[in-house]
N, C-alpha and C positions, 0 to 999 in steps of 0.2 A: 280287229287285227292286232295281235300282241307283238308281232315282229320276232326277230331272232334273239332278243336279249331278255325276254320274260319267260320264266319257267315256273311251273307250279309242282311242288313235290310234297306229298302227303303220305302218311302211313297210319295204320291202325294202332301202332304201338303207343303213341302218346295220348291220343284222344280216348282210346278204348282200353288202355292199360293191358295191352296184349302184345308185348314185344316178341313173344314166342311164335306168334302167327307169321311173322316175317312177310307181311303183305303191305305193299305200298304202291303208289302210282306216281307217274311223271306225266304232266301235261305240258306240251311245248308245241310251238309252231315252227321251230327251228328244224328245217329239213336235214341239215348236215348233222345235227345232234341225233336226230331220230335214226338216220342211216348208221351212225357210228354205234348206237346202242342196239340196233337190230340183232346183231350177232350174239349179244350177251343174253338174250332171252332164253337160250337153251340152258344157260347156267343158273338162271334166277327165276325160272317159272314157278308159279304158285300151284301146288297140287290141287287136284280136283276136289278132294274133301275139304280143304281149306277154303277154296273158292265158294263152296256151298255154305260153309259156316259163315263166311264174311257176308255173302249175299243175304242169308237169313237175318243176320244182325242188322245190316244196313237198310233192309226193306221193312223193318219193324219200327215204324215212326213213333209209336207210343213208347217203346223201350228206349230208342235213341234219345228222344226228347227228355225222358225221365232220367236216364243215365247221365246225360250231359249236364242237366240242371243240377243234379246231386253232385257230380264231379266238380262243377264250377264253384258250388257252395263250399265243398270240402277244401278245395285248393285255396280259395279266398281265406277261409278260416286258418288254414295251415300257414299261408304267407303272412297273415297278420300276427299269428303267434311268433313266427320266426322274426318278423320285423320288430315286434315289441321287445323281444329278448336281445336282439342286436342293438337296439336303442339303449337298453340297460347297460350293455357292454361297451357302449360308445364306439361302435363299429359302423362306419358308413356303409350303406347298402342300397341296392335298387330292388324295389318290390315290383314284380311284373304286373302288367295290366292283364295278361293271360299267361298261362303256362305253369310249370311245376318247379321252377328254379328261382331262388333268390341269389343275387350276385352281391358278394360282400367283400369289402376292402380291409384285409388284415395286415396291410403293408407296414403299419406302425408297430406291429408286434413281431416282425421277422428279425432274425439274428443279423441278417445283412440284406441289403436291397439288391439281391442277385437271384438268378434261378435256383442256385444252390440253397440260398436262405429260404426261398419259398418251399422248396422240397423238404428241407429240414423241419419247417413249421408243419407241413402236411403230414410228415411222418410222425412227429410228436403228437399231433391231434389224433391220428389214427391209433398209435401205440398206447398213449396214456389215457385218452378219453373214449377210445373205441368209436370214434366218429369219423366218417369218410366224407371228405369234401374234395371236389375236383379243382385242382390248381388251374389258374387262368392260363399258364403257359402251355398246358396240354390242349387248350382250346385256341391257341395262337393269339392270346391277348398279350400285347407287348408290355402292358403295365404289370409290374411285379407286385404280388401280394393279393391279387383278386382271386376269390374262390367261388365256385358254384355250389350252392347248397340245394340238394333235392328235397323238397318238402312233401312230395307226393308218394314217397316210398313207404311211408308209415301207415299201416292199416288202422292204427289206433293213435290218435293225436297225443296221448300220454307218452308214447315212445318218442315222438318228436320233442316234447317238452323235456324229457329226461336227457336226450342227446344235447339239446341246447343248454341245459343246466350244467352238464359235464363240460361242454365247451366254455361256458362262463367261468367255471371253477378253474379250468386250465389257464385261461387268460389272466385271471387273478394271480395264479402261481407264476406265470411268466413275468408279469409286471412286478411282483414282489421279490422273486428270487433272481431274476435276470437269467440270460441264456447260459452264462458260464457255470451256473449252479444247478441247472435243471436237466433232468433226463426222464424218460418215460418211467423207468423203474423207481425213481425217487418220488414221483407224484401220483402214480397210478392208483394206489390204494385210497388216497384222499380224494381223487377225482371221481372214482367209481362208487364211493360210499354213499 
């Protein structure tokens, strides 16, 4: 008996790299939650063709075992590559035990320890280095300066290495030039070269 406070939520999107499938499950023993969600099924039902595809995938034990093994190996390698580069940049970070995100603390590089400073840094990273990181404030993290780096997006690990090298170059520019002298236009060519 799990009681009313334990819920299990899972989707194909993360484990099977299939966000477009829009298939997930909720397991709960909370009767009130189940009743409140009952009426939502009409808006979030999974189409029959998608159910067939998901069933075909999930019942193929050989494929699932092989896919997940390869996925774990690739994610581990990508996390290690990211962690090594963040160590070189002297950026504190958390490597996950499982998952596709590395959480990194760029707070010492922000122009100010405010949500606006975090947003300014995120915009500079995106505009100058062409790297997208998710600011912690968009994930309700009260700590300013933490960013989520997705390491699973890259089909080729060389792309991840290029992105991290660009980020490293930008950090050197921020440290060398200071925020008062830096803009995406002033450093983009040097970062992307």
